[in-house]
N, C-alpha and C positions, 0 to 999 in steps of 0.2 A: 772447147766452147761449153759453157754450163748448160745444164738441163733447164728447160723452161719451168719457172716456179708454178706451184699449183694455183696460186691466186695472184692475178695481175690485171691490169686494165684491159687486156685482150680477152678476158673471160676464160683464161686457161685453155684447156683442150677444146672447149666449145666456142672459142673465140673467132671461128671463121677463117683461121689462118692455115696455111700449108707450109711445110718446111721449104726454105729457099736459101740461096746463098748469093752473095755478091763478093767479088774479089776486090779487096782494098787495093788501091793503086796510088798514084800521085794525086793527092787531094788538091782541088782547085780553091778551097776555102778552108778557114779554120773550122767551121761547123762540120764540113765533110770529113776533116781529119778526126774530129771528135767522134763522129758516127762510125768511122772506120775502126777506131780504137774500141768502141763499144761492140763492134762486130766480132772482135777477138774475145770478148768477155761473155756475151749473152747469145741466146738463141737467135736465129735469123728466120723470119717468116714473111711470107707474102700474104696480105690480108684481103678479106672479102668473103662473101658467101653467107654471112650471118643474116638471118631474117631481119628485114629493115625495121619493122615495128617492134619486134622483141628487142632489137639492139637499142632502139630509142628508149624503150622502157628501162632496160638495163642501165643505160647511161644516166637517165634521170635519177634512178635509185642511187647511183654512185656519187651524185653531187654532194659535196660537203661531208663526205664520210669515206671510210676506207673500204677496200674490197672485202676485208674480213667481215664488215658489217653489212655491206650491200649484197654480197653473194647469197647469204641465207634468205634475205628478203626476196631476191629474184627467184630463188628456188621455190619458196613458199607461194609466191604469186603464180608461178607456172603450174605448181601442183594443184592449185585451186581453180585457176581460170584458163589454163592451157587446154589443148585439145582433149586430153584424157581426164581433166579435172571435174569435180562435182558441179562447178559453176561455169563449165564450158558452154560456148554458144553452140547451137545445133549443128552449124556447119564447121565448127572448130576454129572459127576466126577469132583470134585473140583480141583484136580491137573491138569487135562486137561484144565479146564477153565483158571487157573492162568498161565499155560505155554503158552497159546495162547493170554494172555491179552496184551494190549498196556501198555508198562512200565510206561509211563507218567500218564496214566489214573489210573493204579494201585497205583502209588505213591500218586496221589491226593486223592484216596479213603481212604488210611490209614494215611493221613497227621496228624491226631490227636495223633498218637503214637510217633511222633518225629522221626528224622533220617529216614524220609520216603523214600528218594532216595536209601539209603543204604539197608533198610529193604525190599523194593520192589525188589531189585536185589537178595537178599538172598532168599526171598520167591519164586521168579520165578526160580532161580537156583535149589532150592529144589524140586519144582514141576516138572521140566524137569528131574531131577535125579530120582524121584519116577517113572515116566513113562518109562525112559530108563532101570532102574534096575528091576522094578516089573511089569510094564505094566498097572497098574491101582492103584487107591487109595485103593480099596478093598484088593488087593494083598499085598500092603504095610501094611495095617492094620493087616492082618493075620500074616505077618512076625513079627510085633512088639508084637503081643499077644502070639505067640506060639514058636518062636525060642529061642535059648539060650540067656539069657539076656546080657551076656558079649559080644556075637557076635552082638546082636542088638545095644548095646551101641557103640561098635567099628565102626560098619557100619554107624551109625548116625554121629559119630565124623569125618568121612571121608568126609562129605559134607561141602563145604565151607560156613562159617558163622554159623555153628552149633557147639556150645561149650558144655562142660560137663553139665552145668545146664540145657540147652535146651534138651540134650539127656536124662538126668535123668527124667525130667518132662514128656517126652513122655513115658518112661518106666513106670512111676508111674501112670499118669493120664489116659493113654490109655491101657498100658499093665497090670496095676494093680499088678505090681511085688512087692512082699515083699522085704525088705532089701535095698530099694532104698531111699536115703535121699538127694534130690537135695539141693545144697548150693547156695543161692542168697546172696545179700549184707547184709540182716538182719541176716541170719544164720551165715555168715562168721564173722560178728561183734560180735554177741552174744556168739558164741562158744569160741572165743578167749578172750573176756572180762570176761566170767565166769571162764575160765581155763579148759574148756573141751578139747580144742586144744591149741597147743603152740601159743604164742602171734604173732609170725611171720609166722604162717602157711598160705599157699596159699589155695585157694578154694578146690583143690583136697585133700590136707592134712586134711582139716576140714572134708570133706566127709568121708574119710577113717577112721578118728578117731571116728566119730559118728557111722558109720555103724559097726565098730568092737565091739562097746560096747552096742549097742541097739538091743533088740530082733527084728527080721525082721518085725513082724507084727505091730510094733509101729512106723516104720520109716515114713510111709506116713502121718499119723496123726501128728507125731512130726514135720515134715517139715512145714505143713500148720499152726500148732499152734505156732511154734516158730516165724514164720513171723508175725502173729497177735500180739504176745507178743512184738516183736520189734517195732511194730507200736504204741502199746498202752503204753508200759512201758519202753522199753530199746532202745530208739531212739539214733541216732548217737551223737547228741549235748546235749540233756537234758534228760539223763536217770532218771527214777523215784527215784533212790536211793539218788540223790542229795537233795531230800526233806525229807530224813530220812529213816531208815530201814523199818518202817511200810508202806512206800509208795510202796515198791516193793514186790510182793508175792514170788519172788524167791531169796530174799536177802540172806538167809542162805545157798544157794547153789552156791553163786557167789564169785569169787575172786576179782571182780571189777578192773581188770587189765586196767590201763590207766585212772582210775577215782580217783580224789582227792576230797573226800567228804568234807574236811574242807575248801579248797580253791574254790571248785566248778568248778575245771578245768577238762576237758575231752580231752584225746588224743587217737589216735589209739593205740591199744595194742602193736603193733610192735614198735611204737615210744617210748612207755613207757619202753619196755624191753631193748631198745638200749640206753636209756638215763643214 
């Protein structure tokens, strides 16, 4: 099993995960067979334990950008507004510090993540919401970890700028909830390309299709591993299968929707289905 890479959607070593193992067996579905194969390739972790508000901020920073860009932005934000930073709140509450932050200074701090004006507004709105609804970062953390996950998800989705992937990442990486499979651009592409989900499925359709067929305890690992697989093998423009069946370890599980191996052409699965 490969070592966990330094930068991935789990936040690396600070991602709130602990080493875990599951024994691949007789898979009851194609998606479970895929995740079992990924279990032979990548780290296995059980997630949970990340501070909920910091996790929310980290995921907002990761929207529409790579971890390579968002991680430095997160580190800069924590250095400035975290408990030991020069702009920390007196009680060390990150939400309180960000709610009181000068918007332009906050935007400058997270500039490496891209869309920094938009993201600074979303982060500050979320910080104000946490304080208004829960009173503190700690109380919000307790809500995410202990309340009904459907209620937590719906509540997070009510916050301006927080979408399904962001809400699901908070449930997974902070709450440690089984059965949660966040869908980012990699998962969305791979699931439709493989035939796990319909070719024209939107992100929520992909999430529902995967969660319905995968044992809950494998969802968190499956999410992070599928992202890594997308980066290493199943990229948007040059999937490994174009180099031949032996180049992709999941070749036998994949329908390769939108991929013409003979011509070397690759289109979105939805486009292929409608052509």
